[in-house]
HTML snippet that shows the backbone in 3Dmol.js (N, CA, C, O; Angstrom):
<script src="https://3Dmol.org/build/3Dmol-min.js"></script>
<div id="view" style="width:600px;height:400px;position:relative"></div>
<script>
const pdb = `
ATOM      1  N   MET A   1      89.963  91.107 111.602  1.00  0.00           N
ATOM      2  CA  MET A   1      91.319  91.544 111.287  1.00  0.00           C
ATOM      3  C   MET A   1      92.320  91.071 112.327  1.00  0.00           C
ATOM      4  O   MET A   1      93.498  90.917 112.008  1.00  0.00           O
ATOM      5  N   ARG A   2      91.895  90.839 113.545  1.00  0.00           N
ATOM      6  CA  ARG A   2      92.805  90.356 114.583  1.00  0.00           C
ATOM      7  C   ARG A   2      93.370  88.997 114.198  1.00  0.00           C
ATOM      8  O   ARG A   2      94.532  88.702 114.480  1.00  0.00           O
ATOM      9  N   LYS A   3      92.549  88.167 113.553  1.00  0.00           N
ATOM     10  CA  LYS A   3      92.984  86.844 113.115  1.00  0.00           C
ATOM     11  C   LYS A   3      94.154  86.971 112.128  1.00  0.00           C
ATOM     12  O   LYS A   3      95.139  86.238 112.219  1.00  0.00           O
ATOM     13  N   ILE A   4      94.030  87.895 111.205  1.00  0.00           N
ATOM     14  CA  ILE A   4      95.084  88.104 110.205  1.00  0.00           C
ATOM     15  C   ILE A   4      96.341  88.622 110.869  1.00  0.00           C
ATOM     16  O   ILE A   4      97.444  88.163 110.574  1.00  0.00           O
ATOM     17  N   GLU A   5      96.173  89.580 111.769  1.00  0.00           N
ATOM     18  CA  GLU A   5      97.331  90.144 112.471  1.00  0.00           C
ATOM     19  C   GLU A   5      98.028  89.077 113.315  1.00  0.00           C
ATOM     20  O   GLU A   5      99.257  89.037 113.371  1.00  0.00           O
ATOM     21  N   LYS A   6      97.256  88.217 113.968  1.00  0.00           N
ATOM     22  CA  LYS A   6      97.825  87.141 114.774  1.00  0.00           C
ATOM     23  C   LYS A   6      98.604  86.155 113.897  1.00  0.00           C
ATOM     24  O   LYS A   6      99.699  85.728 114.260  1.00  0.00           O
ATOM     25  N   LYS A   7      98.037  85.799 112.750  1.00  0.00           N
ATOM     26  CA  LYS A   7      98.740  84.901 111.821  1.00  0.00           C
ATOM     27  C   LYS A   7     100.035  85.534 111.331  1.00  0.00           C
ATOM     28  O   LYS A   7     101.068  84.871 111.237  1.00  0.00           O
ATOM     29  N   LEU A   8      99.966  86.812 111.025  1.00  0.00           N
ATOM     30  CA  LEU A   8     101.154  87.516 110.548  1.00  0.00           C
ATOM     31  C   LEU A   8     102.279  87.435 111.563  1.00  0.00           C
ATOM     32  O   LEU A   8     103.416  87.119 111.213  1.00  0.00           O
ATOM     33  N   TRP A   9     101.966  87.718 112.823  1.00  0.00           N
ATOM     34  CA  TRP A   9     103.001  87.699 113.861  1.00  0.00           C
ATOM     35  C   TRP A   9     103.488  86.288 114.157  1.00  0.00           C
ATOM     36  O   TRP A   9     104.629  86.114 114.585  1.00  0.00           O
ATOM     37  N   SER A  10     102.662  85.286 113.943  1.00  0.00           N
ATOM     38  CA  SER A  10     103.119  83.916 114.179  1.00  0.00           C
ATOM     39  C   SER A  10     104.009  83.408 113.048  1.00  0.00           C
ATOM     40  O   SER A  10     104.837  82.521 113.259  1.00  0.00           O
ATOM     41  N   VAL A  11     103.845  83.961 111.859  1.00  0.00           N
ATOM     42  CA  VAL A  11     104.611  83.532 110.693  1.00  0.00           C
ATOM     43  C   VAL A  11     105.997  84.172 110.644  1.00  0.00           C
ATOM     44  O   VAL A  11     106.945  83.553 110.162  1.00  0.00           O
ATOM     45  N   ILE A  12     106.119  85.378 111.129  1.00  0.00           N
ATOM     46  CA  ILE A  12     107.356  86.156 110.987  1.00  0.00           C
ATOM     47  C   ILE A  12     108.598  85.423 111.503  1.00  0.00           C
ATOM     48  O   ILE A  12     109.575  85.335 110.760  1.00  0.00           O
ATOM     49  N   PRO A  13     108.619  84.894 112.727  1.00  0.00           N
ATOM     50  CA  PRO A  13     109.847  84.230 113.188  1.00  0.00           C
ATOM     51  C   PRO A  13     110.220  83.016 112.332  1.00  0.00           C
ATOM     52  O   PRO A  13     111.396  82.791 112.044  1.00  0.00           O
ATOM     53  N   PHE A  14     109.214  82.236 111.930  1.00  0.00           N
ATOM     54  CA  PHE A  14     109.499  81.064 111.107  1.00  0.00           C
ATOM     55  C   PHE A  14     110.068  81.455 109.747  1.00  0.00           C
ATOM     56  O   PHE A  14     110.992  80.815 109.247  1.00  0.00           O
ATOM     57  N   ALA A  15     109.518  82.500 109.157  1.00  0.00           N
ATOM     58  CA  ALA A  15     110.011  82.965 107.855  1.00  0.00           C
ATOM     59  C   ALA A  15     111.448  83.473 107.962  1.00  0.00           C
ATOM     60  O   ALA A  15     112.264  83.225 107.074  1.00  0.00           O
ATOM     61  N   ILE A  16     111.752  84.172 109.032  1.00  0.00           N
ATOM     62  CA  ILE A  16     113.113  84.689 109.227  1.00  0.00           C
ATOM     63  C   ILE A  16     114.098  83.539 109.409  1.00  0.00           C
ATOM     64  O   ILE A  16     115.128  83.484 108.738  1.00  0.00           O
ATOM     65  N   PHE A  17     113.778  82.621 110.320  1.00  0.00           N
ATOM     66  CA  PHE A  17     114.692  81.510 110.581  1.00  0.00           C
ATOM     67  C   PHE A  17     114.850  80.608 109.363  1.00  0.00           C
ATOM     68  O   PHE A  17     115.958  80.165 109.059  1.00  0.00           O
ATOM     69  N   TRP A  18     113.757  80.336 108.669  1.00  0.00           N
ATOM     70  CA  TRP A  18     113.815  79.474 107.481  1.00  0.00           C
ATOM     71  C   TRP A  18     114.670  80.124 106.393  1.00  0.00           C
ATOM     72  O   TRP A  18     115.485  79.452 105.760  1.00  0.00           O
ATOM     73  N   SER A  19     114.491  81.407 106.178  1.00  0.00           N
ATOM     74  CA  SER A  19     115.240  82.114 105.137  1.00  0.00           C
ATOM     75  C   SER A  19     116.729  82.171 105.466  1.00  0.00           C
ATOM     76  O   SER A  19     117.569  81.986 104.586  1.00  0.00           O
ATOM     77  N   ILE A  20     117.052  82.424 106.724  1.00  0.00           N
ATOM     78  CA  ILE A  20     118.462  82.445 107.133  1.00  0.00           C
ATOM     79  C   ILE A  20     119.069  81.053 106.975  1.00  0.00           C
ATOM     80  O   ILE A  20     120.203  80.916 106.516  1.00  0.00           O
ATOM     81  N   TRP A  21     118.320  80.026 107.353  1.00  0.00           N
ATOM     82  CA  TRP A  21     118.810  78.652 107.238  1.00  0.00           C
ATOM     83  C   TRP A  21     119.075  78.296 105.769  1.00  0.00           C
ATOM     84  O   TRP A  21     120.093  77.680 105.452  1.00  0.00           O
ATOM     85  N   LYS A  22     118.160  78.683 104.878  1.00  0.00           N
ATOM     86  CA  LYS A  22     118.340  78.406 103.450  1.00  0.00           C
ATOM     87  C   LYS A  22     119.564  79.143 102.907  1.00  0.00           C
ATOM     88  O   LYS A  22     120.333  78.571 102.134  1.00  0.00           O
ATOM     89  N   LEU A  23     119.754  80.399 103.298  1.00  0.00           N
ATOM     90  CA  LEU A  23     120.913  81.163 102.846  1.00  0.00           C
ATOM     91  C   LEU A  23     122.195  80.556 103.384  1.00  0.00           C
ATOM     92  O   LEU A  23     123.196  80.476 102.673  1.00  0.00           O
ATOM     93  N   ARG A  24     122.166  80.133 104.627  1.00  0.00           N
ATOM     94  CA  ARG A  24     123.334  79.491 105.226  1.00  0.00           C
ATOM     95  C   ARG A  24     123.701  78.227 104.468  1.00  0.00           C
ATOM     96  O   ARG A  24     124.875  77.997 104.181  1.00  0.00           O
ATOM     97  N   ASN A  25     122.707  77.403 104.139  1.00  0.00           N
ATOM     98  CA  ASN A  25     122.973  76.178 103.382  1.00  0.00           C
ATOM     99  C   ASN A  25     123.521  76.479 101.994  1.00  0.00           C
ATOM    100  O   ASN A  25     124.445  75.807 101.535  1.00  0.00           O
ATOM    101  N   GLU A  26     122.964  77.476 101.324  1.00  0.00           N
ATOM    102  CA  GLU A  26     123.473  77.867 100.009  1.00  0.00           C
ATOM    103  C   GLU A  26     124.926  78.334 100.107  1.00  0.00           C
ATOM    104  O   GLU A  26     125.736  78.037  99.229  1.00  0.00           O
ATOM    105  N   SER A  27     125.251  79.053 101.159  1.00  0.00           N
ATOM    106  CA  SER A  27     126.616  79.550 101.344  1.00  0.00           C
ATOM    107  C   SER A  27     127.588  78.419 101.654  1.00  0.00           C
ATOM    108  O   SER A  27     128.674  78.352 101.079  1.00  0.00           O
ATOM    109  N   VAL A  28     127.198  77.533 102.560  1.00  0.00           N
ATOM    110  CA  VAL A  28     128.094  76.460 102.993  1.00  0.00           C
ATOM    111  C   VAL A  28     128.263  75.400 101.919  1.00  0.00           C
ATOM    112  O   VAL A  28     129.386  74.997 101.615  1.00  0.00           O
ATOM    113  N   PHE A  29     127.159  74.945 101.341  1.00  0.00           N
ATOM    114  CA  PHE A  29     127.216  73.790 100.448  1.00  0.00           C
ATOM    115  C   PHE A  29     127.399  74.142  98.979  1.00  0.00           C
ATOM    116  O   PHE A  29     127.871  73.311  98.204  1.00  0.00           O
ATOM    117  N   ASN A  30     127.033  75.363  98.578  1.00  0.00           N
ATOM    118  CA  ASN A  30     127.142  75.737  97.169  1.00  0.00           C
ATOM    119  C   ASN A  30     128.069  76.921  96.934  1.00  0.00           C
ATOM    120  O   ASN A  30     128.239  77.359  95.796  1.00  0.00           O
ATOM    121  N   GLY A  31     128.667  77.442  97.998  1.00  0.00           N
ATOM    122  CA  GLY A  31     129.615  78.536  97.866  1.00  0.00           C
ATOM    123  C   GLY A  31     129.001  79.856  97.444  1.00  0.00           C
ATOM    124  O   GLY A  31     129.698  80.720  96.911  1.00  0.00           O
ATOM    125  N   VAL A  32     127.709  80.027  97.674  1.00  0.00           N
ATOM    126  CA  VAL A  32     127.022  81.262  97.301  1.00  0.00           C
ATOM    127  C   VAL A  32     127.399  82.365  98.289  1.00  0.00           C
ATOM    128  O   VAL A  32     127.384  82.160  99.503  1.00  0.00           O
ATOM    129  N   GLU A  33     127.731  83.520  97.755  1.00  0.00           N
ATOM    130  CA  GLU A  33     128.057  84.681  98.583  1.00  0.00           C
ATOM    131  C   GLU A  33     126.771  85.247  99.181  1.00  0.00           C
ATOM    132  O   GLU A  33     125.837  85.539  98.433  1.00  0.00           O
ATOM    133  N   PRO A  34     126.691  85.412 100.501  1.00  0.00           N
ATOM    134  CA  PRO A  34     125.461  85.941 101.114  1.00  0.00           C
ATOM    135  C   PRO A  34     125.155  87.361 100.651  1.00  0.00           C
ATOM    136  O   PRO A  34     126.034  88.222 100.617  1.00  0.00           O
ATOM    137  N   ASN A  35     123.911  87.586 100.302  1.00  0.00           N
ATOM    138  CA  ASN A  35     123.427  88.907  99.917  1.00  0.00           C
ATOM    139  C   ASN A  35     122.307  89.256 100.888  1.00  0.00           C
ATOM    140  O   ASN A  35     121.201  88.728 100.780  1.00  0.00           O
ATOM    141  N   PHE A  36     122.590  90.135 101.825  1.00  0.00           N
ATOM    142  CA  PHE A  36     121.661  90.397 102.907  1.00  0.00           C
ATOM    143  C   PHE A  36     120.466  91.245 102.482  1.00  0.00           C
ATOM    144  O   PHE A  36     119.397  91.134 103.083  1.00  0.00           O
ATOM    145  N   SER A  37     120.618  92.085 101.470  1.00  0.00           N
ATOM    146  CA  SER A  37     119.445  92.826 100.993  1.00  0.00           C
ATOM    147  C   SER A  37     118.485  91.876 100.278  1.00  0.00           C
ATOM    148  O   SER A  37     117.268  92.022 100.395  1.00  0.00           O
ATOM    149  N   ALA A  38     119.024  90.907  99.540  1.00  0.00           N
ATOM    150  CA  ALA A  38     118.181  89.897  98.906  1.00  0.00           C
ATOM    151  C   ALA A  38     117.518  89.012  99.959  1.00  0.00           C
ATOM    152  O   ALA A  38     116.383  88.571  99.780  1.00  0.00           O
ATOM    153  N   LEU A  39     118.229  88.755 101.057  1.00  0.00           N
ATOM    154  CA  LEU A  39     117.658  87.980 102.152  1.00  0.00           C
ATOM    155  C   LEU A  39     116.446  88.695 102.744  1.00  0.00           C
ATOM    156  O   LEU A  39     115.429  88.059 103.020  1.00  0.00           O
ATOM    157  N   CYS A  40     116.541  89.993 102.939  1.00  0.00           N
ATOM    158  CA  CYS A  40     115.416  90.763 103.480  1.00  0.00           C
ATOM    159  C   CYS A  40     114.215  90.713 102.543  1.00  0.00           C
ATOM    160  O   CYS A  40     113.079  90.570 102.997  1.00  0.00           O
ATOM    161  N   GLU A  41     114.456  90.829 101.248  1.00  0.00           N
ATOM    162  CA  GLU A  41     113.371  90.742 100.277  1.00  0.00           C
ATOM    163  C   GLU A  41     112.741  89.351 100.281  1.00  0.00           C
ATOM    164  O   GLU A  41     111.521  89.213 100.194  1.00  0.00           O
ATOM    165  N   THR A  42     113.579  88.331 100.381  1.00  0.00           N
ATOM    166  CA  THR A  42     113.080  86.958 100.431  1.00  0.00           C
ATOM    167  C   THR A  42     112.200  86.748 101.647  1.00  0.00           C
ATOM    168  O   THR A  42     111.155  86.103 101.559  1.00  0.00           O
ATOM    169  N   ILE A  43     112.614  87.283 102.770  1.00  0.00           N
ATOM    170  CA  ILE A  43     111.830  87.159 103.997  1.00  0.00           C
ATOM    171  C   ILE A  43     110.475  87.840 103.834  1.00  0.00           C
ATOM    172  O   ILE A  43     109.450  87.277 104.220  1.00  0.00           O
ATOM    173  N   GLU A  44     110.459  89.042 103.269  1.00  0.00           N
ATOM    174  CA  GLU A  44     109.197  89.758 103.066  1.00  0.00           C
ATOM    175  C   GLU A  44     108.248  88.967 102.163  1.00  0.00           C
ATOM    176  O   GLU A  44     107.060  88.843 102.460  1.00  0.00           O
ATOM    177  N   VAL A  45     108.773  88.441 101.073  1.00  0.00           N
ATOM    178  CA  VAL A  45     107.942  87.677 100.144  1.00  0.00           C
ATOM    179  C   VAL A  45     107.456  86.394 100.795  1.00  0.00           C
ATOM    180  O   VAL A  45     106.290  86.026 100.647  1.00  0.00           O
ATOM    181  N   ARG A  46     108.332  85.715 101.510  1.00  0.00           N
ATOM    182  CA  ARG A  46     107.953  84.472 102.184  1.00  0.00           C
ATOM    183  C   ARG A  46     106.853  84.727 103.221  1.00  0.00           C
ATOM    184  O   ARG A  46     105.908  83.944 103.321  1.00  0.00           O
ATOM    185  N   ILE A  47     106.965  85.799 103.979  1.00  0.00           N
ATOM    186  CA  ILE A  47     105.927  86.145 104.954  1.00  0.00           C
ATOM    187  C   ILE A  47     104.596  86.380 104.233  1.00  0.00           C
ATOM    188  O   ILE A  47     103.558  85.866 104.649  1.00  0.00           O
ATOM    189  N   ALA A  48     104.636  87.154 103.161  1.00  0.00           N
ATOM    190  CA  ALA A  48     103.408  87.450 102.412  1.00  0.00           C
ATOM    191  C   ALA A  48     102.784  86.182 101.841  1.00  0.00           C
ATOM    192  O   ALA A  48     101.568  86.005 101.914  1.00  0.00           O
ATOM    193  N   LEU A  49     103.597  85.306 101.277  1.00  0.00           N
ATOM    194  CA  LEU A  49     103.078  84.051 100.715  1.00  0.00           C
ATOM    195  C   LEU A  49     102.473  83.167 101.793  1.00  0.00           C
ATOM    196  O   LEU A  49     101.402  82.592 101.596  1.00  0.00           O
ATOM    197  N   TRP A  50     103.141  83.054 102.916  1.00  0.00           N
ATOM    198  CA  TRP A  50     102.645  82.194 103.985  1.00  0.00           C
ATOM    199  C   TRP A  50     101.373  82.750 104.605  1.00  0.00           C
ATOM    200  O   TRP A  50     100.444  81.997 104.894  1.00  0.00           O
ATOM    201  N   VAL A  51     101.323  84.062 104.813  1.00  0.00           N
ATOM    202  CA  VAL A  51     100.107  84.662 105.367  1.00  0.00           C
ATOM    203  C   VAL A  51      98.951  84.474 104.391  1.00  0.00           C
ATOM    204  O   VAL A  51      97.838  84.144 104.799  1.00  0.00           O
ATOM    205  N   LYS A  52      99.209  84.681 103.125  1.00  0.00           N
ATOM    206  CA  LYS A  52      98.171  84.521 102.108  1.00  0.00           C
ATOM    207  C   LYS A  52      97.673  83.079 102.058  1.00  0.00           C
ATOM    208  O   LYS A  52      96.486  82.842 101.836  1.00  0.00           O
ATOM    209  N   SER A  53      98.569  82.115 102.263  1.00  0.00           N
ATOM    210  CA  SER A  53      98.135  80.717 102.244  1.00  0.00           C
ATOM    211  C   SER A  53      97.373  80.343 103.514  1.00  0.00           C
ATOM    212  O   SER A  53      96.478  79.500 103.462  1.00  0.00           O
ATOM    213  N   TYR A  54      97.705  80.948 104.645  1.00  0.00           N
ATOM    214  CA  TYR A  54      96.998  80.688 105.904  1.00  0.00           C
ATOM    215  C   TYR A  54      95.635  81.365 105.951  1.00  0.00           C
ATOM    216  O   TYR A  54      94.698  80.857 106.567  1.00  0.00           O
ATOM    217  N   VAL A  55      95.536  82.508 105.297  1.00  0.00           N
ATOM    218  CA  VAL A  55      94.284  83.281 105.310  1.00  0.00           C
ATOM    219  C   VAL A  55      93.871  83.526 103.848  1.00  0.00           C
ATOM    220  O   VAL A  55      94.051  84.627 103.328  1.00  0.00           O
ATOM    221  N   PRO A  56      93.316  82.495 103.190  1.00  0.00           N
ATOM    222  CA  PRO A  56      93.021  82.620 101.758  1.00  0.00           C
ATOM    223  C   PRO A  56      91.973  83.679 101.416  1.00  0.00           C
ATOM    224  O   PRO A  56      91.952  84.175 100.290  1.00  0.00           O
ATOM    225  N   ASP A  57      91.104  84.035 102.365  1.00  0.00           N
ATOM    226  CA  ASP A  57      90.094  85.055 102.092  1.00  0.00           C
ATOM    227  C   ASP A  57      90.608  86.473 102.298  1.00  0.00           C
ATOM    228  O   ASP A  57      89.835  87.429 102.242  1.00  0.00           O
ATOM    229  N   LEU A  58      91.897  86.611 102.534  1.00  0.00           N
ATOM    230  CA  LEU A  58      92.514  87.928 102.685  1.00  0.00           C
ATOM    231  C   LEU A  58      92.350  88.700 101.381  1.00  0.00           C
ATOM    232  O   LEU A  58      92.661  88.186 100.306  1.00  0.00           O
ATOM    233  N   LYS A  59      91.862  89.934 101.478  1.00  0.00           N
ATOM    234  CA  LYS A  59      91.552  90.695 100.273  1.00  0.00           C
ATOM    235  C   LYS A  59      92.788  91.288  99.586  1.00  0.00           C
ATOM    236  O   LYS A  59      92.687  91.805  98.473  1.00  0.00           O
ATOM    237  N   TYR A  60      93.939  91.217 100.234  1.00  0.00           N
ATOM    238  CA  TYR A  60      95.161  91.771  99.655  1.00  0.00           C
ATOM    239  C   TYR A  60      95.926  90.696  98.892  1.00  0.00           C
ATOM    240  O   TYR A  60      95.925  89.526  99.274  1.00  0.00           O
ATOM    241  N   THR A  61      96.577  91.109  97.812  1.00  0.00           N
ATOM    242  CA  THR A  61      97.426  90.189  97.055  1.00  0.00           C
ATOM    243  C   THR A  61      98.787  90.096  97.738  1.00  0.00           C
ATOM    244  O   THR A  61      99.105  90.889  98.624  1.00  0.00           O
ATOM    245  N   VAL A  62      99.578  89.128  97.319  1.00  0.00           N
ATOM    246  CA  VAL A  62     100.938  88.996  97.836  1.00  0.00           C
ATOM    247  C   VAL A  62     101.724  90.254  97.505  1.00  0.00           C
ATOM    248  O   VAL A  62     102.494  90.743  98.332  1.00  0.00           O
ATOM    249  N   HIS A  63     101.538  90.775  96.316  1.00  0.00           N
ATOM    250  CA  HIS A  63     102.215  92.015  95.909  1.00  0.00           C
ATOM    251  C   HIS A  63     101.843  93.158  96.845  1.00  0.00           C
ATOM    252  O   HIS A  63     102.714  93.922  97.262  1.00  0.00           O
ATOM    253  N   ASP A  64     100.558  93.287  97.181  1.00  0.00           N
ATOM    254  CA  ASP A  64     100.122  94.327  98.123  1.00  0.00           C
ATOM    255  C   ASP A  64     100.788  94.147  99.477  1.00  0.00           C
ATOM    256  O   ASP A  64     101.253  95.112 100.083  1.00  0.00           O
ATOM    257  N   LEU A  65     100.831  92.909  99.945  1.00  0.00           N
ATOM    258  CA  LEU A  65     101.417  92.641 101.252  1.00  0.00           C
ATOM    259  C   LEU A  65     102.892  93.003 101.300  1.00  0.00           C
ATOM    260  O   LEU A  65     103.367  93.541 102.300  1.00  0.00           O
ATOM    261  N   VAL A  66     103.610  92.718 100.241  1.00  0.00           N
ATOM    262  CA  VAL A  66     105.050  92.995 100.221  1.00  0.00           C
ATOM    263  C   VAL A  66     105.319  94.486 100.068  1.00  0.00           C
ATOM    264  O   VAL A  66     106.155  95.043 100.780  1.00  0.00           O
ATOM    265  N   ASN A  67     104.632  95.121  99.162  1.00  0.00           N
ATOM    266  CA  ASN A  67     104.952  96.511  98.825  1.00  0.00           C
ATOM    267  C   ASN A  67     104.248  97.548  99.682  1.00  0.00           C
ATOM    268  O   ASN A  67     104.685  98.698  99.727  1.00  0.00           O
ATOM    269  N   ASN A  68     103.176  97.178 100.358  1.00  0.00           N
ATOM    270  CA  ASN A  68     102.405  98.160 101.116  1.00  0.00           C
ATOM    271  C   ASN A  68     102.160  97.707 102.547  1.00  0.00           C
ATOM    272  O   ASN A  68     101.101  97.994 103.106  1.00  0.00           O
ATOM    273  N   MET A  69     103.095  97.019 103.141  1.00  0.00           N
ATOM    274  CA  MET A  69     102.887  96.436 104.464  1.00  0.00           C
ATOM    275  C   MET A  69     102.574  97.502 105.524  1.00  0.00           C
ATOM    276  O   MET A  69     101.733  97.270 106.393  1.00  0.00           O
ATOM    277  N   GLN A  70     103.220  98.632 105.466  1.00  0.00           N
ATOM    278  CA  GLN A  70     102.965  99.681 106.468  1.00  0.00           C
ATOM    279  C   GLN A  70     101.529 100.183 106.390  1.00  0.00           C
ATOM    280  O   GLN A  70     100.873 100.360 107.417  1.00  0.00           O
ATOM    281  N   GLN A  71     101.042 100.412 105.180  1.00  0.00           N
ATOM    282  CA  GLN A  71      99.677 100.894 105.032  1.00  0.00           C
ATOM    283  C   GLN A  71      98.657  99.822 105.412  1.00  0.00           C
ATOM    284  O   GLN A  71      97.632 100.131 106.019  1.00  0.00           O
ATOM    285  N   ILE A  72      98.931  98.573 105.060  1.00  0.00           N
ATOM    286  CA  ILE A  72      98.026  97.484 105.390  1.00  0.00           C
ATOM    287  C   ILE A  72      97.978  97.273 106.888  1.00  0.00           C
ATOM    288  O   ILE A  72      96.906  97.045 107.449  1.00  0.00           O
ATOM    289  N   SER A  73      99.137  97.349 107.547  1.00  0.00           N
ATOM    290  CA  SER A  73      99.134  97.150 108.995  1.00  0.00           C
ATOM    291  C   SER A  73      98.318  98.231 109.704  1.00  0.00           C
ATOM    292  O   SER A  73      97.720  97.962 110.746  1.00  0.00           O
ATOM    293  N   LYS A  74      98.284  99.437 109.164  1.00  0.00           N
ATOM    294  CA  LYS A  74      97.430 100.492 109.736  1.00  0.00           C
ATOM    295  C   LYS A  74      95.960 100.117 109.592  1.00  0.00           C
ATOM    296  O   LYS A  74      95.159 100.379 110.490  1.00  0.00           O
ATOM    297  N   CYS A  75      95.605  99.506 108.468  1.00  0.00           N
ATOM    298  CA  CYS A  75      94.218  99.098 108.246  1.00  0.00           C
ATOM    299  C   CYS A  75      93.811  97.951 109.148  1.00  0.00           C
ATOM    300  O   CYS A  75      92.636  97.829 109.495  1.00  0.00           O
ATOM    301  N   LEU A  76      94.758  97.105 109.536  1.00  0.00           N
ATOM    302  CA  LEU A  76      94.464  95.950 110.376  1.00  0.00           C
ATOM    303  C   LEU A  76      94.204  96.362 111.819  1.00  0.00           C
ATOM    304  O   LEU A  76      93.632  95.581 112.579  1.00  0.00           O
ATOM    305  N   ARG A  77      94.599  97.538 112.211  1.00  0.00           N
ATOM    306  CA  ARG A  77      94.420  97.981 113.591  1.00  0.00           C
ATOM    307  C   ARG A  77      93.079  98.527 113.807  1.00  0.00           C
ATOM    308  O   ARG A  77      92.756  98.948 114.918  1.00  0.00           O
TER     309      ARG A  77
END
`;
const viewer = $3Dmol.createViewer("view");
viewer.addModel(pdb, "pdb");
viewer.setStyle({}, {cartoon: {color: "spectrum"}});
viewer.zoomTo();
viewer.render();
</script>
């Protein structure tokens, strides 16, 4: 489980920066109004997708990772 937790923490900064960069580009180049609650959801989903792709034998689905992160993190400890 330490491997999964380590991957999770390594993915988080990249997912945050990538998501902010994408939102910034959409705002600047396409005139999209920033929606920060949607940005937070996008970050959560992106983290779950990336962790799932890095650790394919993870027993949790992407849906589980997004919706039950607090409970899963307790199990990882």
